[in-house]
C-alpha positions in Angstrom: 0.0 0.0 0.0 2.8 2.4 0.9 4.6 1.5 -2.3 1.5 2.3 -4.4 1.2 5.7 -2.6 4.8 6.5 -3.3 4.3 5.6 -7.0 1.3 7.8 -7.2 3.2 10.7 -5.7 6.1 10.2 -8.1 3.7 10.4 -11.0 2.3 13.8 -9.9 3.3 16.8 -12.0 5.4 19.6 -10.6 3.4 22.0 -8.5 0.6 19.5 -7.8 0.0 20.6 -4.2 0.0 24.3 -5.2 -2.8 23.7 -7.7 -4.7 21.7 -5.2 -4.6 24.7 -2.9 -5.7 26.9 -5.8 -8.7 24.7 -6.3 -9.7 24.7 -2.6 -9.3 28.5 -2.5 -11.5 28.8 -5.6 -14.3 26.7 -4.0 -14.0 28.8 -0.8 -14.3 32.1 -2.7 -17.3 30.9 -4.8 -19.0 29.6 -1.6 -18.3 32.9 0.2 -19.7 35.0 -2.7 -22.8 32.8 -2.9 -23.4 33.2 0.9 -22.8 36.9 0.7 -25.4 37.2 -2.1 -28.0 35.3 -0.1 -27.5 37.7 2.8 -27.9 40.8 0.7 -31.3 39.9 -0.9 -34.5 40.6 1.0 -35.7 37.0 1.4 -36.5 34.9 4.5 -34.9 31.5 4.2 -37.0 28.7 5.6 -34.7 25.6 5.3 -36.5 24.0 8.3 -39.6 23.5 6.1 -37.8 21.5 3.4 -38.1 18.0 5.1 -41.9 18.4 4.7 -41.5 18.1 0.9 -39.8 14.7 1.3 -41.9 13.1 4.0 -44.5 14.4 6.4 -47.0 13.1 9.0 -50.5 13.4 7.7 -53.5 13.7 10.1 -56.8 12.3 8.9 -60.0 13.0 10.9 -62.7 10.3 11.3 -66.2 11.8 11.0 -69.5 10.2 12.0 -71.8 9.4 9.1 -75.0 9.1 11.3 -76.6 11.0 14.1 -77.0 9.4 17.5 -75.2 8.5 20.7 -71.9 6.7 21.4 -73.3 3.5 22.9 -70.0 1.6 23.1 -66.2 2.0 23.2 -64.4 -1.3 22.9 -60.6 -1.4 23.1 -58.9 -3.5 20.5 -55.2 -3.3 20.7 -54.0 0.2 19.8 -57.5 1.0 18.4 -60.9 1.5 19.9 -64.1 0.4 18.2 -66.6 3.2 18.5 -70.3 2.2 18.0 -72.7 5.0 17.3 -76.4 4.1 17.7 -79.2 6.2 16.3 -82.6 5.9 14.6 -81.0 3.9 11.8 -78.7 0.9 11.9 -75.8 1.5 14.4 -72.4 2.4 12.8 -69.0 1.1 13.8 -65.7 3.0 13.5 -62.2 2.0 14.3 -60.3 4.9 15.8 -56.7 4.9 17.2 -57.0 5.1 21.0 -54.5 7.9 21.3 -56.6 10.0 18.8 -60.0 9.3 20.3 -62.2 12.4 20.8 -65.5 11.1 22.1 -66.6 9.4 25.4 -69.3 6.8 26.1 -72.8 8.3 26.0 -71.8 11.4 24.1 -74.5 12.8 21.6 -73.1 12.8 18.1 -74.3 14.7 15.0 -73.6 13.9 11.4 -70.1 15.1 10.6 -68.8 15.3 14.2 -65.2 14.1 14.6 -64.9 10.9 16.5 -61.1 10.9 16.4 -58.1 11.0 14.1 -55.3 8.8 12.9 -51.8 9.8 11.6 -49.6 8.3 8.9 -46.4 9.2 7.2 -46.7 10.1 3.6 -44.2 11.0 0.8 -43.9 14.7 0.1 -44.0 16.3 -3.3 -40.3 16.3 -4.0 -39.9 12.6 -3.0 -42.9 11.7 -5.3 -41.3 13.7 -8.1 -37.9 12.1 -7.6 -39.3 8.6 -7.6 -41.3 9.3 -10.8 -38.2 10.8 -12.5 -36.2 7.7 -11.6 -38.9 5.5 -13.1 -39.1 7.5 -16.3 -35.4 7.7 -16.7 -34.7 4.0 -16.1 -37.5 2.8 -18.4 -36.7 5.3 -21.1 -33.0 4.3 -20.9 -33.8 0.6 -21.4 -36.1 1.2 -24.3 -33.7 3.8 -25.7 -30.9 1.3 -25.7 -33.0 -1.3 -27.5 -34.2 1.2 -30.1 -30.7 2.7 -30.5 -28.9 -0.7 -31.0 -31.5 -1.9 -33.4 -31.4 1.4 -35.4 -27.6 1.5 -35.3 -27.3 -2.0 -36.7 -29.9 -1.1 -39.4 -27.9 2.0 -40.2 -24.8 -0.1 -41.3 -26.9 -2.8 -42.9 -26.6 -3.5 -46.6 -30.4 -3.8 -46.8 -31.6 -0.5 -48.2 -35.0 -0.7 -46.5 -33.5 -1.0 -43.1 -30.7 1.5 -43.8 -33.0 4.2 -45.2 -35.6 3.7 -42.4 -32.9 4.2 -39.8 -31.6 7.3 -41.5 -35.1 8.9 -41.8 -35.8 8.1 -38.1 -32.5 9.5 -36.9 -32.8 12.7 -39.0 -36.4 13.4 -38.0 -35.8 12.9 -34.3 -32.5 14.7 -34.1 -33.9 17.6 -36.3 -36.9 18.4 -34.1 -37.2 19.7 -30.5 -37.9 17.2 -27.8 -40.8 19.3 -26.5 -42.6 19.1 -29.8 -42.1 15.3 -29.9 -43.6 15.0 -26.4 -46.6 17.0 -27.5 -47.0 14.9 -30.6 -46.7 11.6 -28.7 -49.3 12.7 -26.1 -51.9 14.8 -28.0 -51.6 13.1 -31.5 -50.4 9.6 -31.2 -51.7 9.2 -27.7 -55.3 10.2 -28.8 -55.2 7.7 -31.7 -53.7 4.9 -29.7 -56.1 5.4 -26.7 -59.1 5.5 -29.0 -58.1 2.2 -30.6 -57.6 0.6 -27.2 -61.0 1.8 -26.0 -62.6 0.5 -29.2 -61.2 -3.0 -28.4 -62.0 -2.7 -24.7 -58.4 -2.6 -23.6 -58.6 0.6 -21.5 -56.2 3.6 -22.0 -52.5 4.3 -21.5 -51.6 7.0 -19.0 -49.5 10.0 -19.8 -46.6 8.2 -18.1 -46.2 5.7 -20.9 -46.3 8.4 -23.6 -43.6 10.3 -21.7 -41.5 7.1 -21.6 -42.1 6.6 -25.4 -41.1 10.1 -26.3 -37.9 10.0 -24.2 -37.0 6.6 -25.5 -37.4 7.5 -29.1 -35.5 10.7 -28.6 -32.6 9.0 -26.9 -32.7 6.1 -29.3 -31.8 8.3 -32.3 -28.7 9.6 -30.5 -27.8 6.1 -29.3 -28.2 4.9 -32.8 -25.4 7.2 -34.1 -23.2 6.4 -31.1 -23.6 2.6 -31.8 -23.0 3.1 -35.5 -19.8 5.1 -34.9 -18.6 2.6 -32.3 -19.1 -0.3 -34.6 -17.5 1.4 -37.6 -14.5 2.4 -35.4 -13.5 -1.3 -35.2 -11.2 -2.3 -38.0 -12.8 -4.2 -40.8 -10.1 -6.8 -40.4 -11.8 -8.0 -37.2 -15.0 -8.9 -39.1 -13.0 -10.5 -41.9 -11.0 -12.6 -39.4 -14.2 -13.7 -37.6 -15.9 -14.7 -40.9 -12.8 -16.6 -42.0 -13.2 -18.7 -38.8 -16.7 -19.7 -39.9 -18.7 -17.3 -37.9 -21.9 -15.9 -39.3 -22.4 -12.1 -39.5 -24.6 -12.2 -36.3 -22.0 -14.3 -34.4 -19.1 -12.0 -35.4 -21.1 -9.0 -34.4 -22.2 -10.4 -31.1 -18.9 -12.0 -30.0 -16.2 -9.9 -31.7 -17.4 -6.4 -32.8 -19.9 -5.3 -30.2 -17.8 -6.2 -27.1 -15.0 -4.0 -28.4 -17.3 -1.3 -29.6 -19.0 -1.2 -26.1 -15.8 -0.1 -24.5 -15.5 2.8 -26.8 -19.1 4.0 -26.7 -19.6 3.9 -22.9 -18.5 7.5 -22.3 -20.8 9.0 -25.0 -23.6 6.7 -23.9 -23.2 8.0 -20.3 -23.4 11.5 -21.5 -26.6 10.7 -23.5 -28.3 9.1 -20.5 -27.3 12.0 -18.2 -29.0 14.3 -20.7 -32.0 12.0 -20.7 -32.5 12.4 -16.9 -32.4 16.2 -17.3 -34.7 16.1 -20.4 -37.3 14.3 -18.3 -38.1 17.7 -16.7 -40.0 18.6 -19.9 -42.6 16.0 -19.2 -44.4 18.3 -16.9 -46.1 19.8 -20.0 -48.2 16.7 -20.3 -49.1 16.7 -16.6 -46.6 14.1 -15.4 -45.5 15.0 -11.9 -41.8 14.5 -12.3 -39.3 16.3 -10.1 -39.4 19.7 -11.8 -43.2 19.8 -12.0 -43.4 18.7 -8.3 -41.0 21.5 -7.5 -43.3 24.0 -9.3 -46.3 22.8 -7.3 -44.3 23.1 -4.1 -43.2 26.6 -4.9 -46.8 27.6 -5.7 -48.0 26.3 -2.4 -45.1 27.6 -0.2 -43.7 30.6 -2.0 -40.2 29.3 -1.3 -38.6 29.3 -4.8 -34.9 29.6 -3.7 -34.8 26.7 -1.2 -36.9 24.3 -3.4 -35.1 24.9 -6.7 -31.7 24.7 -5.0 -32.7 21.3 -3.5 -34.1 20.1 -6.9 -30.8 21.1 -8.5 -28.9 19.0 -5.9 -31.2 16.0 -6.5 -30.6 16.1 -10.2 -26.9 16.4 -9.5 -27.0 13.3 -7.3 -28.8 11.3 -10.0 -26.4 12.3 -12.8 -23.3 12.0 -10.7 -24.3 8.5 -9.5 -24.8 7.4 -13.1 -21.5 8.9 -14.1 -19.7 7.1 -11.3 -21.4 3.8 -12.3 -20.3 4.2 -16.0 -16.8 4.9 -14.9 -16.9 1.7 -12.8 -18.0 -0.2 -15.9 -15.2 1.4 -17.9 -12.6 0.3 -15.4 -14.0 -3.2 -15.3 -14.1 -3.5 -19.1 -10.5 -2.2 -19.3 -9.2 -4.9 -17.1 -10.8 -7.7 -19.1 
């Protein structure tokens, strides 16, 4: 271990420690300027309220649905069974004992509160973060499938496959993502849902059209990344595999794609990081992803600075985690 540390130190360029100090000083200066700016604006910071947007304890009151008298209170573990008798059939309610409001023999009117119960619920930002993760993961999976298929079609000698891939890539890359989302939801979504209803299959939610729009958008870029990665492998590799009796599919699967994968991992990571951030546009079709959830929280609390800063950190955590994972895959593939 000490030998490795000495080797690393020996490989450091001259002035390494000085430049480390410059970086630390830069971070301190930027942090200080940001803090100074926050103190100069006329704004009341309420960071203590931020945990409520991740998880909070919700109180639900239990009202009586009939008019009458509390005729019985029967303990049952942590709950109490409240029986309200009136002119109609008696009604029974289960109320947490610690949240019980009424006593035996009390006269009850319709709508009177018998008690309450509490439960922990996910806040807006946690709901938005979870939905963003779901959207990103599913769009990434489908985007890879579409991109690999389109990339292979792009280098195919079959003109139908090749020209279809070219048209798909050029249309998707040549139009804004927001327009594609609107087309998927309002045009294709309307047609697809009408057909599904006609055959009694129900309807697809906005979530799936959001996934489809992101997957198709990412697939066009992945297609070009895959094409470039495959074409970067020397043609002699394919010729050598074919000379050994491998079919085109076998040579592609066992020889070309494993080598191409090592080269395309960095641009793929960049594309999927962009995909996570692009998911913020899905709020326009009423999908409560992280950015839309943040807008709702700001509207309810009038705390734009705290909420948007936290949202920025959450996106950074997601993208940084993906970046570290891809770097891990690169290191593993390099050692094989």
